[in-house]
N, C-alpha and C positions, 0 to 999 in steps of 0.2 A: 432560366427556370431551373437550371441544375444547381440548386442552392447548396446542397451538401458539398459539391466540388468547389463552388465559389467560396464557401466559408473556409474550407480546408486550405485553399490557396491563400486566402486573406491571412490565415493564422501563420502560414509560412513566412509571408512578407513581413508581418508585424514582428515575428520572432527575430527575423534577420535584422530589422531596424533596431530593436531593443538590445541586441547582443553584439552590435557592430564593434564595440570596444572591449568585449569580453572574450571568453574562450570560444573557439570554433566548435567545440564538442557540444556546447549548450545549443547552438543553432542547429547542429546536425540532429540532436536528440529531438528538438521541437519539430523539425522537418519530417523526421521519421514517424513521429506520433501523428502528424497531420496526414501523412501518406497512409498510415494504418487505418485512420478514421475513414478516409475516402475509400480505401479498399474494402473495409468492412461494409460500408453502405452499398458499394457496388456488388459485393458478394451476396448481401441480403436481397437485393433486387434480382440478381441472377438466380438465387435459390428459389425465390417466389415464382420466377418464370419457369423453373425446371421441376418444381415439386409435383406437377401433374394436376393440382387442384384448380378448378375453374370457378371463379367468383361471379355470381350473377348480381347485377346492379340494376335496379329499377330507377328510371329518371322520369319524374312528373314535372313537366314544364307548363306553366299556366297558359301561355299564349306565345305565338311566334312573333318576335320582333328583334331587331339587331342586338339589343343589350342582353336579353335573355339567351338568345342564340349563342352569343359570344361566351357567356358564362358556361353554358352546356359544353361548348367546344373545348374550353379550357379544362373543365372537369374531366372529360373523356381523355384529353391529351395527357394529363398528369397520371391517370391510372394506367393508361397504355404505356407510358414511359416506365412506370414502376413494375407493371405486371405483364406487359407484352400481350400475347394471345391468351393469357390465362384469365382475362376478364371479358365478360359479355354484357352488353348493355341492352336494356329494353326501354327505349325512349318513347314516351307517350306525351302527346300535346293535348291539353284540355280545351283549346280554342277559346280561352277566356272565361270558361264556365266553372264555377266553384264546385257545383254538383258533379261535374265530370271528373274533377280532381279526386273526389272521394271514391268514385267508381274505379279510377286508375289505381289508387292506393290499395283498395280492397283486393284488386287483382294481384298486385305485388305481394300482399300478405298471403293470399291463397297460394301463390307460387313459391312462397318461402324464400324470397330473395335474400342475399347476404347484406345488402346495403341499399338505402333509398336516398336519392338526391331529390330534394324538393326545391324547384326553381321558381321563386316568387312566393309572396306571403300566403295566398290562398292555397297553394300546393303544400306549404309547410303546415298550415292549420289542418288540412285534410290528413296529412301524414301523422301529425300528433294525435288526432282523433282515431286514426286507423290502427295504430300499433304502439305498444309501450315496450316491445321486445326488440324489434329489428332496429339497428342503428340508423338514425336519420341525420343527414347533413342538409342544411339549407344553404342557398346562395341567392343573391339578389334580394336579400331581406334587409330592410332599412333598420328596424329596431326589434330585436327578438323579444324584449320584455313586453312591448306593445302587441306584437303578433301573437304571443302565447299567454298574454294576460298574467305576467309574472310580477309580483311586488318585490321590493327590496332587492333590486338587481345587483348581482355580484360579478357578472362577467361570464358565468356559466349558467346553463338552464337548470341543472339538477335532474334533467330528464334524459331520455335516450336520444337527445338532440344536441347538435352543435352546428357549426358552419361558418359562413363568411357573410359580412355585411356590405351593402353597397352605399352606406351612408357617407356622403361628403360633408365636410364641416358646414353646418347651416349658418353659423355666424359669418363665415367667409362668403357664402352665397348672398347673404343680405348685403355684405360689404361690396360685393361685385355689382349688385343692382345700384347701390348708392354711387359707386365709382362711375358707372356709365350714365346714370340718370339722376344727377344730384338735384335737378330742378323739378323733378316730378313731385306730385302731391299725393295722388291716389294710386294705390297698388291693389290689384285684384288677385286673390289667391284661388286658383282654378284647379279642382281635383275631383276624383271619384269618391263619393261618400261611402262606397262599399269596400274601400281599401283602407284599413286602419292605419297603416304606415304612412299613407298620404296625408291623413288627418294629423298624424304626429308631426310630420315635416311642416305642414302649413301652419299649425299652431305655434311651433317653435320659431319658424322664420318670422311669423307675424310679430312676435315679441321683439326680435332683433330689429325689424324694420320700424316698428313704432318707437323704439329707442332712438332711431335715426331721424325721427320726425315725420314719417309717412303715416297717412291714414290708410288703413287696410280693411278689406272686406272679403269674406270667404264666399266663393261661388262653387256649389257642388252639383255634380250630375250623378244620377244613380247608375247609369250604364251608357252605352254608345247611342241609345235612342234619343236622349235629350242633350247630348253634348253640344250640338249646334246651337240650340236655343239658349242654353246657359252661357256658352262662349260669346254669343252675340250680345247678351245683356252685359256681361263682364267687360267686353271691349268697349261698349258704349258708355260705361261709367268710370273708366280708369285710364290713367296715363301709361301704365305698365302692368303687365300680367306676370305672375310667377306660377309656374307649373312644376310641382315637385316630381320626384321619381314616382311615376304612376303608370301602371300597366295599361289601363283603359285609355289614358291620354296618349301613351306611346303608340297604341294601335290605331288611334284616330288623329294623329298629328296633322295629317293633311287637311282634315276638316277644320281644325283649329287655325292652321295657317291660312286657309282660304277665307277665313273671317277676319283674322287679326291683321294680316298684311295689307289688304285693301283699306282697312280702317286706320292704318298707320299706328297701330298699337304694338310695341315690341314685347316679346316674351322672353323672360329669363327662365331657363329650364334647369331641372334638377339633375339631368344626365344627358349625355351626348346624343343618344338616339332621338330623344324628344327634340333636342335643340336642332339637330339636322333636319327635322321634319317641320318645325314651326317656330323655332326660337331664334334669338340673335346671339346669345352667349350662355355658357354654362361653366360651372366648376365641376369637372367630371372626373370619375375614376375610370379604370380600364376593367370592363366586365370579364374579359378573358382572364385577367390576372386573378380576380377573386374566384372565378370558377376553377382555375388551376390550383389555387391554394386549397379549395375545398377538396379537389382530387387528391392532393398530397395528404390531407387529413384522412381521407378515405383509405388511402394506402396504409397509413399508420394503424387504422382500425382493423383492416383485413389481414395485413401481413404481420403486424406486431401485437395484435390483441389489445390495442389501447382502448381504454374505457371512454366512450363518447361523452358520458356524463361529466367527466373531469376535464374535457377539452374546452378552453375558452373560445369565445367568438373572436374570429379574426377579421381584420379590416384591410382595405386597400393600402398598399405601401405609400402611395402618393396621389395627389390630385393635380389637375392641370386646368388652367383657364383656356377655354376654347371658344371659337366663334363661328357662326354661320355666315360665310362671306357673302352669299347671294342676298340673304335677308338684310344684312347690315348695309350693303350697297343700296338696296331698294329703299331703305328707311333713312339713308344718309348718316349712318352711325359710323364713327371712326373709333376703333378700339385701341387701347394702349399696346405698346410693342411687346409686352410679355404675354399676349394672347396668341394661341396657336390655332390656325385655321382647321376646321373640320374637313377632312378629305372626303370627297364625294365618291 
């Protein structure tokens, strides 16, 4: 995570390789410049820790589950790394309720916090509605243009909002389903209709799957109250289910698993937390990493005065094919060697 140090070290190595047949003074100059950059970054961090200012950061997390928890942990860790004891967090959990997100955000605005982290789409939408002045960073957001209803997307919101996305390549997720289940015919797309980014993922994946020859149908539940009945219908009508990154599904993965596993219907999941609860495989990102990146962005805003409106949305540095060993064994599924088991 110490990216400044890592980049500086990489610059030294690269300079040494390029000047191996040249003068030693050039290599020494490059090394000295790298050391200066690293020292300047360290001095900036230390200055922030010692200037006596305490930054108050409000965190609105939609619901408690492993993916969002990891993103929050990464965010807090990055700001603590940069600011030490000079940052204070007010972490509020909305327990899956969008109206509660709005109440939490209004509280942050009344308290005049220095920065807001909105963890998940409903939290981001509440934050956007609640303030146009306080810098807002999102995380665990699949598509900011969809979440904020922005046309002509350019990579930045143009608002007091930036952040990190949890979007894994949807074409690769469709390819994963095809790799594991090439003989399947019907694929059910199961998600919560109240989550616009879930709709975005399902619609996009549907196009890729139909290009691969599958027949796809969407099955939506409004909230946790009808998830069992909708899942039962979907499992009865399809060979495979696809569940995108969806907070309601993540919070009710056990219900989905208790229906799909006995029915022998495998689930491809949009993220690791859902996969560990009810899936067989996923193309997943590391939520701690995107949370940490959001924290680094927060440090730039608080310490360096960077304008959040000009900060592009950042994405996970890599994705990994992962599988749920227990569910794969129960369904007799053998995954290729490049899949990594999800640790329990």
